[in-house]
DRENDO-1510 file (C-alpha; in Angstrom, 1 decimal, always signed):
<recs>
REC; n; res; u; v; w
REC; 1; MET; +111.4; +75.6; +93.8 .
REC; 2; ALA; +110.6; +74.5; +90.2 .
REC; 3; LEU; +109.7; +78.2; +89.5 .
REC; 4; LEU; +113.4; +79.2; +89.7 .
REC; 5; ASP; +115.5; +79.4; +86.6 .
REC; 6; GLU; +119.0; +79.0; +88.1 .
REC; 7; ASP; +120.7; +80.4; +85.0 .
REC; 8; ILE; +118.7; +83.6; +85.4 .
REC; 9; CYS; +119.3; +83.7; +89.1 .
REC; 10; TYR; +123.0; +83.3; +88.7 .
REC; 11; ARG; +123.2; +86.2; +86.2 .
REC; 12; ALA; +121.1; +88.4; +88.5 .
REC; 13; LEU; +123.6; +87.5; +91.3 .
REC; 14; ARG; +126.6; +88.3; +89.2 .
REC; 15; THR; +125.2; +91.7; +88.3 .
REC; 16; ARG; +123.6; +92.4; +91.7 .
REC; 17; ASP; +120.3; +93.2; +89.9 .
REC; 18; ALA; +118.0; +94.9; +92.4 .
REC; 19; ARG; +114.9; +93.9; +90.4 .
REC; 20; PHE; +115.4; +90.3; +91.7 .
REC; 21; ASP; +115.8; +91.3; +95.4 .
REC; 22; GLY; +113.5; +89.1; +97.5 .
REC; 23; ARG; +112.5; +86.9; +94.5 .
REC; 24; PHE; +115.2; +84.3; +95.4 .
REC; 25; PHE; +118.0; +83.7; +97.9 .
REC; 26; VAL; +121.4; +82.1; +97.4 .
REC; 27; GLY; +122.9; +79.5; +99.8 .
REC; 28; VAL; +126.7; +79.1; +99.7 .
REC; 29; ARG; +127.7; +75.6; +100.5 .
REC; 30; THR; +131.3; +76.5; +101.6 .
REC; 31; THR; +130.2; +79.0; +104.2 .
REC; 32; GLY; +126.7; +77.8; +105.3 .
REC; 33; ILE; +125.4; +81.3; +104.7 .
REC; 34; TYR; +122.6; +82.5; +102.5 .
REC; 35; CYS; +122.4; +85.9; +100.8 .
REC; 36; ARG; +120.2; +88.2; +98.7 .
REC; 37; PRO; +121.1; +88.6; +95.0 .
REC; 38; ILE; +122.3; +92.1; +95.7 .
REC; 39; CYS; +124.8; +91.1; +98.4 .
REC; 40; PRO; +128.0; +93.2; +98.1 .
REC; 41; ALA; +130.2; +90.2; +98.7 .
REC; 42; ARG; +132.1; +88.7; +95.8 .
REC; 43; PRO; +129.8; +86.1; +94.0 .
REC; 44; PRO; +131.0; +82.5; +94.9 .
REC; 45; LEU; +131.7; +79.9; +92.2 .
REC; 46; ARG; +128.5; +78.5; +90.6 .
REC; 47; LYS; +129.2; +74.9; +91.8 .
REC; 48; ASN; +129.0; +76.1; +95.5 .
REC; 49; LEU; +125.6; +77.7; +95.2 .
REC; 50; LEU; +122.0; +76.6; +95.9 .
REC; 51; PHE; +119.0; +78.8; +95.0 .
REC; 52; PHE; +115.9; +79.1; +97.2 .
REC; 53; SER; +112.5; +80.7; +96.6 .
REC; 54; CYS; +112.3; +82.1; +100.1 .
REC; 55; ALA; +114.4; +82.7; +103.2 .
REC; 56; ALA; +112.6; +80.0; +105.2 .
REC; 57; ALA; +113.6; +77.4; +102.6 .
REC; 58; ALA; +117.3; +78.4; +102.9 .
REC; 59; GLU; +117.0; +78.3; +106.7 .
REC; 60; ALA; +115.3; +74.9; +106.6 .
REC; 61; ALA; +118.3; +73.6; +104.5 .
REC; 62; GLY; +120.6; +74.7; +107.3 .
REC; 63; PHE; +121.9; +78.0; +106.0 .
REC; 64; ARG; +122.1; +81.1; +108.3 .
REC; 65; PRO; +121.5; +84.7; +107.1 .
REC; 66; CYS; +124.3; +86.9; +105.8 .
REC; 67; LEU; +125.3; +89.7; +108.1 .
REC; 68; ARG; +126.2; +92.0; +105.1 .
REC; 69; CYS; +123.1; +91.9; +102.9 .
REC; 70; ARG; +120.6; +91.0; +105.7 .
REC; 71; PRO; +118.2; +88.6; +103.9 .
REC; 72; GLU; +115.5; +89.3; +106.5 .
REC; 73; THR; +115.2; +92.9; +105.2 .
REC; 74; ALA; +114.6; +92.0; +101.5 .
REC; 75; PRO; +111.3; +93.0; +99.9 .
REC; 76; GLY; +108.4; +90.5; +100.5 .
REC; 77; THR; +107.6; +87.7; +98.1 .
REC; 78; PRO; +105.8; +89.2; +95.0 .
REC; 79; ARG; +102.2; +88.4; +94.1 .
REC; 80; TRP; +101.9; +85.4; +91.8 .
REC; 81; ILE; +99.4; +84.1; +89.2 .
REC; 82; GLY; +97.0; +81.1; +89.4 .
REC; 83; THR; +97.2; +78.7; +92.3 .
REC; 84; ALA; +100.1; +80.8; +93.7 .
REC; 85; ALA; +97.6; +83.5; +94.5 .
REC; 86; THR; +96.5; +81.2; +97.3 .
REC; 87; VAL; +100.1; +81.1; +98.5 .
REC; 88; SER; +100.2; +84.9; +98.4 .
REC; 89; ARG; +97.0; +85.2; +100.5 .
REC; 90; ALA; +98.4; +82.6; +102.9 .
REC; 91; LEU; +101.6; +84.6; +103.3 .
REC; 92; ARG; +99.6; +87.7; +104.2 .
REC; 93; LEU; +97.6; +85.8; +106.8 .
REC; 94; ILE; +100.8; +84.3; +108.3 .
REC; 95; GLU; +102.3; +87.8; +108.4 .
REC; 96; SER; +99.3; +88.8; +110.5 .
REC; 97; GLY; +100.0; +86.0; +113.0 .
REC; 98; ALA; +97.7; +83.3; +111.6 .
REC; 99; LEU; +100.2; +80.6; +112.6 .
REC; 100; ASP; +101.4; +81.9; +115.9 .
REC; 101; ASP; +99.6; +79.0; +117.4 .
REC; 102; GLY; +100.5; +76.6; +114.6 .
REC; 103; ASP; +97.0; +75.9; +113.4 .
REC; 104; ILE; +97.6; +75.0; +109.7 .
REC; 105; ALA; +94.1; +73.4; +109.4 .
REC; 106; ALA; +92.4; +76.7; +110.3 .
REC; 107; LEU; +94.6; +78.6; +107.9 .
REC; 108; ALA; +93.8; +76.2; +105.0 .
REC; 109; ALA; +90.1; +76.4; +105.8 .
REC; 110; GLY; +90.2; +80.1; +105.7 .
REC; 111; LEU; +91.7; +79.9; +102.2 .
REC; 112; GLY; +89.0; +77.4; +101.0 .
REC; 113; ILE; +91.5; +74.5; +100.5 .
REC; 114; GLY; +92.6; +71.4; +102.4 .
REC; 115; GLU; +95.6; +71.3; +104.7 .
REC; 116; ARG; +97.3; +68.8; +102.4 .
REC; 117; GLN; +96.8; +71.0; +99.4 .
REC; 118; LEU; +98.2; +74.0; +101.3 .
REC; 119; ARG; +101.3; +72.1; +102.2 .
REC; 120; ARG; +101.7; +71.0; +98.6 .
REC; 121; LEU; +101.4; +74.5; +97.3 .
REC; 122; PHE; +104.0; +75.8; +99.8 .
REC; 123; ALA; +106.4; +73.1; +98.9 .
REC; 124; HIS; +106.0; +73.8; +95.2 .
REC; 125; HIS; +106.2; +77.6; +95.2 .
REC; 126; LEU; +108.4; +78.2; +98.3 .
REC; 127; GLY; +110.3; +75.0; +99.1 .
REC; 128; ALA; +109.2; +75.3; +102.7 .
REC; 129; SER; +106.3; +74.4; +104.9 .
REC; 130; PRO; +103.8; +77.0; +106.2 .
REC; 131; ILE; +105.2; +76.4; +109.8 .
REC; 132; ALA; +108.7; +76.9; +108.6 .
REC; 133; VAL; +107.8; +80.2; +106.8 .
REC; 134; ALA; +105.9; +81.4; +109.9 .
REC; 135; ALA; +108.9; +80.6; +112.2 .
REC; 136; SER; +111.3; +82.3; +109.8 .
REC; 137; ARG; +109.2; +85.5; +109.6 .
REC; 138; ARG; +108.7; +85.6; +113.4 .
REC; 139; ALA; +112.5; +85.5; +114.0 .
REC; 140; HIS; +113.1; +88.1; +111.3 .
REC; 141; LYS; +110.5; +90.4; +112.9 .
REC; 142; ALA; +112.2; +90.0; +116.2 .
REC; 143; ARG; +115.6; +90.9; +114.8 .
REC; 144; LEU; +114.0; +94.0; +113.2 .
REC; 145; LEU; +112.8; +95.2; +116.6 .
REC; 146; LEU; +116.1; +94.4; +118.3 .
REC; 147; GLU; +118.0; +96.6; +115.9 .
REC; 148; ALA; +115.4; +99.4; +115.2 .
REC; 149; THR; +114.2; +100.0; +118.7 .
REC; 150; ALA; +115.4; +100.3; +122.3 .
REC; 151; LEU; +112.7; +97.9; +123.6 .
REC; 152; PRO; +113.7; +95.5; +126.3 .
REC; 153; VAL; +114.3; +92.0; +125.0 .
REC; 154; THR; +111.3; +90.6; +126.8 .
REC; 155; GLN; +109.0; +93.1; +125.0 .
REC; 156; VAL; +110.6; +92.2; +121.7 .
REC; 157; ALA; +109.9; +88.6; +122.3 .
REC; 158; PHE; +106.2; +89.0; +122.9 .
REC; 159; ALA; +105.7; +91.7; +120.3 .
REC; 160; SER; +107.2; +89.3; +117.7 .
REC; 161; GLY; +104.7; +86.6; +118.5 .
REC; 162; TYR; +106.7; +84.3; +120.8 .
REC; 163; ARG; +104.9; +82.7; +123.8 .
REC; 164; SER; +107.9; +82.6; +126.1 .
REC; 165; LEU; +111.3; +84.1; +126.5 .
REC; 166; ARG; +112.9; +80.6; +126.4 .
REC; 167; GLN; +111.2; +79.9; +123.0 .
REC; 168; PHE; +112.4; +83.3; +121.8 .
REC; 169; ASN; +116.0; +82.8; +122.9 .
REC; 170; ALA; +116.2; +79.3; +121.4 .
REC; 171; ALA; +114.7; +80.5; +118.0 .
REC; 172; ILE; +117.2; +83.4; +117.7 .
REC; 173; ARG; +120.2; +81.3; +118.6 .
REC; 174; SER; +119.2; +78.6; +116.2 .
REC; 175; ARG; +118.5; +80.9; +113.3 .
REC; 176; PHE; +121.2; +83.6; +113.7 .
REC; 177; HIS; +123.9; +81.7; +115.7 .
REC; 178; ASP; +123.8; +84.5; +118.3 .
REC; 179; SER; +121.8; +85.7; +121.3 .
REC; 180; PRO; +119.3; +88.5; +121.1 .
REC; 181; THR; +121.6; +90.9; +123.0 .
REC; 182; GLY; +124.5; +89.8; +120.8 .
REC; 183; LEU; +122.4; +90.8; +117.7 .
REC; 184; ARG; +121.7; +94.1; +119.2 .
REC; 185; ARG; +125.3; +94.7; +120.1 .
REC; 186; ARG; +126.3; +94.1; +116.4 .
REC; 187; LYS; +124.2; +97.0; +115.3 .
REC; 188; ARG; +126.7; +99.8; +114.7 .
REC; 189; ALA; +124.2; +102.7; +114.6 .
REC; 190; ALA; +123.0; +104.1; +117.9 .
REC; 191; LEU; +119.6; +102.9; +119.0 .
REC; 192; PRO; +116.8; +105.6; +118.8 .
REC; 193; ALA; +115.4; +107.0; +122.0 .
REC; 194; GLN; +112.7; +105.1; +123.9 .
REC; 195; GLY; +109.3; +105.6; +122.2 .
REC; 196; SER; +110.9; +106.4; +118.8 .
REC; 197; CYS; +112.2; +104.0; +116.1 .
REC; 198; ARG; +113.4; +103.9; +112.5 .
REC; 199; PHE; +112.9; +101.2; +109.9 .
REC; 200; ARG; +114.4; +100.7; +106.5 .
REC; 201; LEU; +111.8; +99.2; +104.1 .
REC; 202; PRO; +113.3; +97.9; +100.8 .
REC; 203; PHE; +111.5; +97.7; +97.5 .
REC; 204; ARG; +112.3; +96.5; +94.0 .
REC; 205; PRO; +113.1; +99.3; +91.5 .
REC; 206; PRO; +111.8; +101.2; +89.6 .
REC; 207; PHE; +109.6; +103.0; +92.1 .
REC; 208; ALA; +107.5; +106.0; +91.0 .
REC; 209; TRP; +107.8; +107.8; +94.4 .
REC; 210; ASN; +106.8; +111.2; +93.1 .
REC; 211; GLU; +103.7; +109.9; +91.4 .
REC; 212; LEU; +102.7; +108.0; +94.5 .
REC; 213; LEU; +103.2; +111.0; +96.7 .
REC; 214; ALA; +101.2; +113.2; +94.4 .
REC; 215; PHE; +98.3; +110.7; +94.5 .
REC; 216; LEU; +98.3; +110.7; +98.3 .
REC; 217; GLY; +98.9; +114.4; +98.5 .
REC; 218; ALA; +95.8; +115.2; +96.4 .
REC; 219; ARG; +93.7; +113.1; +98.8 .
REC; 220; ALA; +95.5; +114.0; +102.1 .
REC; 221; ILE; +92.9; +114.6; +104.8 .
REC; 222; ALA; +93.6; +117.8; +106.8 .
REC; 223; GLY; +94.4; +117.1; +110.4 .
REC; 224; LEU; +95.0; +113.3; +109.8 .
REC; 225; GLU; +97.8; +113.3; +107.3 .
REC; 226; GLN; +100.2; +115.6; +105.4 .
REC; 227; VAL; +102.5; +115.5; +102.4 .
REC; 228; VAL; +105.3; +117.9; +103.2 .
REC; 229; GLY; +108.0; +118.1; +100.5 .
REC; 230; SER; +109.0; +114.6; +99.7 .
REC; 231; ARG; +107.7; +113.1; +103.0 .
REC; 232; TYR; +104.4; +111.6; +104.0 .
REC; 233; ARG; +103.1; +112.1; +107.7 .
REC; 234; ARG; +100.2; +110.5; +109.5 .
REC; 235; GLY; +98.8; +110.7; +113.0 .
REC; 236; LEU; +97.9; +107.6; +115.1 .
REC; 237; PHE; +95.8; +106.9; +118.2 .
REC; 238; GLU; +96.0; +103.5; +119.9 .
REC; 239; ASN; +95.7; +102.2; +123.4 .
REC; 240; GLY; +95.0; +105.8; +124.6 .
REC; 241; THR; +98.2; +107.2; +123.2 .
REC; 242; SER; +98.8; +109.7; +120.4 .
REC; 243; GLY; +101.6; +109.0; +117.9 .
REC; 244; PHE; +102.6; +109.5; +114.3 .
REC; 245; PHE; +104.8; +108.2; +111.6 .
REC; 246; GLU; +106.8; +109.7; +108.6 .
REC; 247; VAL; +107.8; +108.0; +105.4 .
REC; 248; GLU; +110.4; +109.2; +102.9 .
REC; 249; LEU; +112.9; +107.8; +100.4 .
REC; 250; SER; +116.0; +106.4; +102.0 .
REC; 251; PRO; +119.2; +108.1; +101.0 .
REC; 252; LYS; +120.8; +104.7; +100.7 .
REC; 253; GLY; +118.6; +103.7; +97.7 .
REC; 254; HIS; +115.9; +101.2; +96.9 .
REC; 255; ALA; +114.2; +101.6; +100.2 .
REC; 256; LEU; +111.8; +103.9; +102.1 .
REC; 257; GLN; +112.7; +105.2; +105.6 .
REC; 258; LEU; +110.0; +104.9; +108.2 .
REC; 259; SER; +110.2; +106.8; +111.4 .
REC; 260; VAL; +107.6; +106.1; +114.2 .
REC; 261; THR; +107.0; +108.0; +117.4 .
REC; 262; GLY; +104.6; +107.1; +120.2 .
REC; 263; ALA; +103.4; +103.7; +119.0 .
REC; 264; SER; +103.3; +100.8; +121.6 .
REC; 265; PRO; +105.6; +97.8; +121.2 .
REC; 266; ALA; +102.8; +95.6; +120.2 .
REC; 267; ALA; +101.7; +98.0; +117.4 .
REC; 268; LEU; +105.1; +98.4; +115.8 .
REC; 269; LEU; +105.3; +95.3; +113.6 .
REC; 270; PRO; +101.7; +95.6; +112.4 .
REC; 271; LEU; +102.4; +99.2; +111.6 .
REC; 272; VAL; +105.5; +98.3; +109.6 .
REC; 273; GLN; +103.4; +95.8; +107.6 .
REC; 274; ARG; +100.6; +98.3; +107.0 .
REC; 275; VAL; +103.1; +100.9; +105.7 .
REC; 276; ARG; +104.6; +98.2; +103.4 .
REC; 277; ARG; +101.1; +97.5; +102.0 .
REC; 278; MET; +100.1; +101.2; +101.9 .
REC; 279; PHE; +103.1; +102.0; +99.7 .
REC; 280; ASP; +103.0; +98.7; +97.8 .
REC; 281; LEU; +106.6; +97.8; +98.6 .
REC; 282; ASP; +106.3; +94.1; +97.8 .
REC; 283; ALA; +105.2; +94.7; +94.2 .
REC; 284; ASP; +107.3; +93.2; +91.3 .
REC; 285; PRO; +107.5; +96.1; +88.7 .
REC; 286; ALA; +109.1; +93.8; +86.1 .
REC; 287; ALA; +106.3; +91.3; +86.2 .
REC; 288; ILE; +103.7; +94.0; +86.3 .
REC; 289; ALA; +105.2; +95.8; +83.3 .
REC; 290; ARG; +105.3; +92.6; +81.3 .
REC; 291; SER; +101.6; +92.0; +81.9 .
REC; 292; LEU; +100.6; +95.6; +81.2 .
REC; 293; SER; +102.6; +95.9; +78.0 .
REC; 294; ARG; +100.3; +93.3; +76.4 .
REC; 295; SER; +97.7; +96.0; +76.3 .
REC; 296; GLU; +98.1; +98.7; +73.5 .
REC; 297; ALA; +96.2; +101.2; +75.6 .
REC; 298; LEU; +98.9; +101.1; +78.3 .
REC; 299; ALA; +102.2; +100.8; +76.3 .
REC; 300; ASP; +103.1; +104.5; +76.2 .
REC; 301; SER; +102.3; +105.1; +79.9 .
REC; 302; ILE; +104.4; +102.1; +81.0 .
REC; 303; ARG; +107.4; +103.7; +79.3 .
REC; 304; GLU; +106.7; +107.2; +80.6 .
REC; 305; ARG; +105.8; +106.1; +84.2 .
REC; 306; PRO; +107.8; +103.1; +85.2 .
REC; 307; GLY; +107.3; +101.7; +88.7 .
REC; 308; LEU; +103.8; +103.0; +89.4 .
REC; 309; ARG; +102.5; +101.5; +92.7 .
REC; 310; ILE; +99.0; +101.0; +94.1 .
REC; 311; PRO; +98.5; +103.8; +96.8 .
REC; 312; GLY; +96.9; +101.9; +99.5 .
REC; 313; ALA; +94.6; +103.2; +102.2 .
REC; 314; TRP; +95.4; +102.7; +105.9 .
REC; 315; ASP; +92.8; +99.9; +106.2 .
REC; 316; PRO; +89.7; +98.6; +104.4 .
REC; 317; PHE; +87.3; +100.7; +106.5 .
REC; 318; GLU; +89.1; +103.9; +105.7 .
REC; 319; ALA; +89.1; +103.0; +102.0 .
REC; 320; MET; +85.4; +102.3; +102.2 .
REC; 321; VAL; +84.6; +105.6; +103.9 .
REC; 322; ARG; +86.7; +107.5; +101.3 .
REC; 323; ALA; +85.0; +105.6; +98.4 .
REC; 324; ILE; +81.4; +106.1; +99.7 .
REC; 325; VAL; +82.0; +109.8; +100.3 .
REC; 326; GLY; +83.7; +110.2; +96.9 .
REC; 327; GLN; +80.9; +108.6; +94.8 .
REC; 328; GLN; +80.1; +110.9; +91.8 .
REC; 329; ILE; +82.0; +113.9; +93.1 .
REC; 330; SER; +85.5; +115.3; +92.5 .
REC; 331; VAL; +88.6; +114.2; +94.5 .
REC; 332; ALA; +88.9; +117.7; +96.0 .
REC; 333; ALA; +85.2; +117.7; +97.2 .
REC; 334; ALA; +85.5; +114.2; +98.6 .
REC; 335; THR; +88.7; +115.1; +100.5 .
REC; 336; THR; +87.0; +118.2; +102.0 .
REC; 337; LEU; +84.1; +116.1; +103.2 .
REC; 338; CYS; +86.4; +113.4; +104.7 .
REC; 339; ALA; +88.3; +116.2; +106.5 .
REC; 340; ARG; +85.0; +117.3; +108.1 .
REC; 341; LEU; +84.2; +113.7; +109.2 .
REC; 342; VAL; +87.7; +113.4; +110.7 .
REC; 343; GLU; +87.3; +116.8; +112.5 .
REC; 344; ARG; +83.9; +115.9; +114.0 .
REC; 345; PHE; +84.3; +112.2; +114.7 .
REC; 346; GLY; +88.0; +111.4; +114.9 .
REC; 347; GLN; +89.9; +110.9; +118.2 .
REC; 348; PRO; +91.9; +114.0; +119.1 .
REC; 349; LEU; +95.7; +113.7; +119.0 .
REC; 350; GLN; +97.9; +115.5; +121.5 .
REC; 351; GLY; +101.2; +117.2; +120.9 .
REC; 352; ILE; +101.8; +116.5; +117.2 .
REC; 353; ALA; +102.4; +119.5; +115.0 .
REC; 354; GLY; +100.0; +119.7; +112.1 .
REC; 355; LEU; +98.3; +116.4; +113.0 .
REC; 356; THR; +95.2; +116.8; +115.2 .
REC; 357; ARG; +92.9; +113.8; +114.7 .
REC; 358; ALA; +92.9; +110.1; +114.0 .
REC; 359; PHE; +90.6; +108.5; +111.4 .
REC; 360; PRO; +87.1; +107.8; +112.9 .
REC; 361; THR; +86.4; +104.2; +114.0 .
REC; 362; PRO; +83.3; +102.3; +112.7 .
REC; 363; GLU; +81.8; +102.7; +116.2 .
REC; 364; ALA; +82.2; +106.5; +116.0 .
REC; 365; LEU; +80.3; +106.7; +112.7 .
REC; 366; ALA; +77.7; +104.0; +113.4 .
REC; 367; ASN; +74.2; +105.5; +113.5 .
REC; 368; ALA; +75.6; +109.0; +113.7 .
REC; 369; ASP; +74.0; +111.9; +111.8 .
REC; 370; LEU; +76.8; +112.3; +109.3 .
REC; 371; SER; +74.9; +114.9; +107.3 .
REC; 372; VAL; +76.3; +117.5; +109.8 .
REC; 373; ALA; +79.6; +117.0; +108.0 .
REC; 374; GLY; +78.0; +118.1; +104.7 .
REC; 375; LEU; +77.1; +114.7; +103.2 .
REC; 376; THR; +73.8; +114.3; +101.5 .
REC; 377; ARG; +71.2; +112.6; +103.7 .
REC; 378; PRO; +71.0; +109.4; +101.6 .
REC; 379; ARG; +74.8; +109.1; +101.5 .
REC; 380; ALA; +75.1; +109.9; +105.3 .
REC; 381; ARG; +72.5; +107.2; +106.1 .
REC; 382; ASN; +74.3; +104.6; +103.9 .
REC; 383; LEU; +77.7; +105.4; +105.5 .
REC; 384; ALA; +76.3; +105.2; +109.0 .
REC; 385; ALA; +74.6; +101.9; +108.3 .
REC; 386; VAL; +77.8; +100.5; +106.8 .
REC; 387; ALA; +79.8; +101.6; +109.8 .
REC; 388; ALA; +77.2; +100.1; +112.2 .
REC; 389; ARG; +77.3; +96.8; +110.3 .
REC; 390; ILE; +81.1; +96.7; +110.4 .
REC; 391; ALA; +81.2; +97.6; +114.1 .
REC; 392; ARG; +79.0; +94.6; +114.8 .
REC; 393; GLU; +80.7; +92.3; +112.2 .
REC; 394; PRO; +84.4; +93.3; +111.8 .
REC; 395; ASP; +85.1; +90.1; +109.9 .
REC; 396; LEU; +83.3; +91.7; +106.9 .
REC; 397; LEU; +86.6; +93.5; +106.3 .
REC; 398; ALA; +88.8; +90.4; +106.8 .
REC; 399; PRO; +90.9; +89.2; +103.8 .
REC; 400; GLY; +88.9; +87.2; +101.2 .
REC; 401; ARG; +89.7; +84.0; +99.4 .
REC; 402; SER; +89.5; +85.9; +96.1 .
REC; 403; LEU; +88.8; +89.3; +94.6 .
REC; 404; GLU; +85.3; +88.0; +93.5 .
REC; 405; GLU; +84.5; +87.1; +97.1 .
REC; 406; ILE; +85.5; +90.5; +98.4 .
REC; 407; VAL; +83.5; +92.3; +95.8 .
REC; 408; GLU; +80.4; +90.2; +96.5 .
REC; 409; ARG; +80.7; +90.7; +100.2 .
REC; 410; LEU; +81.1; +94.5; +99.8 .
REC; 411; CYS; +78.2; +94.8; +97.3 .
REC; 412; ALA; +75.9; +93.3; +99.9 .
REC; 413; LEU; +76.4; +96.4; +102.1 .
REC; 414; PRO; +74.1; +99.5; +101.8 .
REC; 415; GLY; +75.0; +102.0; +99.1 .
REC; 416; ILE; +77.9; +100.0; +97.7 .
REC; 417; GLY; +77.9; +99.0; +94.1 .
REC; 418; PRO; +80.5; +97.5; +91.8 .
REC; 419; TRP; +82.6; +100.7; +91.4 .
REC; 420; THR; +82.9; +101.2; +95.2 .
REC; 421; ALA; +83.6; +97.6; +95.8 .
REC; 422; GLN; +86.4; +97.4; +93.2 .
REC; 423; TYR; +87.9; +100.7; +94.5 .
REC; 424; VAL; +87.9; +99.4; +98.1 .
REC; 425; ALA; +89.3; +96.0; +97.0 .
REC; 426; MET; +92.1; +97.9; +95.2 .
REC; 427; ARG; +93.1; +100.4; +97.9 .
REC; 428; GLY; +91.8; +98.7; +101.1 .
REC; 429; PHE; +92.5; +95.1; +100.4 .
REC; 430; HIS; +95.5; +95.6; +98.1 .
REC; 431; GLU; +94.0; +93.4; +95.4 .
REC; 432; PRO; +96.3; +93.7; +92.3 .
REC; 433; ASP; +93.5; +92.8; +89.8 .
REC; 434; ALA; +90.8; +95.1; +91.1 .
REC; 435; PHE; +89.5; +97.4; +88.4 .
REC; 436; PRO; +86.7; +100.0; +88.8 .
REC; 437; ALA; +85.7; +100.1; +85.2 .
REC; 438; THR; +83.0; +102.7; +85.6 .
REC; 439; ASP; +85.3; +105.3; +87.2 .
REC; 440; LEU; +85.0; +108.7; +85.7 .
REC; 441; GLY; +88.8; +109.1; +85.5 .
REC; 442; LEU; +89.1; +105.9; +83.5 .
REC; 443; LEU; +86.3; +107.1; +81.2 .
REC; 444; ARG; +88.2; +110.4; +80.7 .
REC; 445; ALA; +91.4; +108.6; +80.0 .
REC; 446; MET; +89.8; +106.3; +77.4 .
REC; 447; ALA; +87.5; +109.0; +75.9 .
REC; 448; GLY; +84.8; +107.6; +73.7 .
REC; 449; SER; +85.0; +104.1; +75.3 .
REC; 450; SER; +82.3; +102.5; +77.4 .
REC; 451; PRO; +83.1; +100.7; +80.7 .
REC; 452; ARG; +82.8; +97.3; +78.9 .
REC; 453; GLN; +85.2; +98.5; +76.1 .
REC; 454; ILE; +87.7; +99.7; +78.8 .
REC; 455; GLU; +87.6; +96.3; +80.5 .
REC; 456; THR; +88.2; +94.7; +77.1 .
REC; 457; ALA; +91.2; +97.0; +76.5 .
REC; 458; VAL; +92.9; +96.0; +79.7 .
REC; 459; GLU; +91.9; +92.4; +79.8 .
REC; 460; GLN; +95.4; +91.3; +78.8 .
REC; 461; ALA; +96.8; +93.1; +81.8 .
REC; 462; ARG; +95.5; +90.5; +84.2 .
REC; 463; PRO; +96.3; +89.8; +87.0 .
REC; 464; PHE; +97.5; +93.4; +87.4 .
REC; 465; ARG; +94.5; +95.5; +86.2 .
REC; 466; ALA; +94.7; +97.7; +89.4 .
REC; 467; TYR; +98.1; +98.9; +88.0 .
REC; 468; ALA; +96.4; +99.5; +84.6 .
REC; 469; ALA; +93.9; +101.7; +86.4 .
REC; 470; LEU; +96.8; +103.7; +88.0 .
REC; 471; HIS; +98.4; +104.2; +84.6 .
REC; 472; LEU; +95.1; +105.4; +83.0 .
REC; 473; TRP; +94.4; +107.8; +86.0 .
REC; 474; SER; +98.0; +109.1; +85.6 .
REC; 475; LYS; +97.4; +109.6; +81.8 .
REC; 476; ALA; +94.1; +111.5; +82.4 .
REC; 477; ALA; +95.8; +113.7; +85.1 .
REC; 478; GLY; +98.7; +114.4; +82.7 .
REC; 479; GLU; +96.4; +115.4; +79.9 .
REC; 480; VAL; +94.4; +117.8; +82.2 .
REC; 481; ALA; +97.7; +119.4; +83.4 .
REC; 482; HIS; +98.9; +119.7; +79.9 .
REC; 483; ALA; +95.6; +121.4; +78.9 .
REC; 484; ALA; +95.9; +123.8; +81.8 .
REC; 485; ARG; +99.4; +124.8; +80.9 .
REC; 486; ALA; +98.3; +125.4; +77.3 .
REC; 487; VAL; +95.4; +127.7; +78.4 .
REC; 488; ALA; +97.8; +129.5; +80.8 .
REC; 489; SER; +100.3; +130.1; +78.0 .
</recs>
């Protein structure tokens, strides 16, 4: 709570500044409602306002969410610096269901701190307890499913993490002052057909959508994913069923539109969270730009490419496979080899135009002769050994307490060095400070500089060096494209 400057918050509310969306919430004493800073309603008098760091804090103070601006749909809490990085990791674990059983001690132990310290950090940074945050997010997830799907209320309850229908009904009535069916009835748009659903995923502007799509398009694996026009598509296979999703910019602004077909009810909310991470929708572009602008090497790129995001992989294992396959070869060659792995070892998908395979599981690649896909024998052996190890010990790819722990854990696997570990931490674990300093693209962008000199040049960009890498890669790609146009002319 001490992190909020109320003068800045009030100015952002008066101007409806979308850059602050999700960074704070406003409680109105006279109505008992809390809003996002972009709410279209007329701003109340300053004396009637209270400011909160998160939705859970507003709800704990007795405010209910606004029906116009929908606080539960705001972008997620941005990543912070210092001790708040622990809070950020805790929030990610809570999002994954770590407190569905209310075990704060286990959550704190997984973060390497005591339960009392975890409570203190949440009170300082969010103004709410971990349990209150978990309860708020669970209710908001339920509302999302009620309004975006045609699922029966009972399925919504259990898919959202509730243990009983009675608990679900009580939580919804307490938080939204309405029943689950009443919330669904309020939704004006028609519900999608059974088995299909649509979600609106907000972000803070600016958002370099074309650059992100170009990055993913250059690495799109045939049969698994496609970039068609301004839309990204990907196939899925879970619980014996084929499905797919599509992502594109929402016409309503400052959001992506996610369409899902064929996913089971239990898979919907995890899928939404994966897509949010994959497209880095909870990033804070203003904070990132401030950090990166301290480095002279990045100043021009920040002005030319505002809102670059980290293009995430679907999960850490996929990021690891892509990184190992791509060691010391071009992006095009690595993508071709990955397509062969998907074709030979991925689960077939049925009835989806242009999408024929899911990404191989660790079990499918474990101890397989991957050289048949065109990998060199040493690289094929390393990849098969890594897949076998992860199949036995899936916790190797669990979130880490820190970037350093993740890198150390990955470097202990066969064939993985610092570059691969940093790349996987960046794209697979969504670590904002990961930086593969020995990357050939970075060396090309900083011609004449050694990896150590590159690290020194971006040191001031901490804790957002992953975004520095994105800017340097974009710079290198732009120079290559410029040279190609010059040759052609």
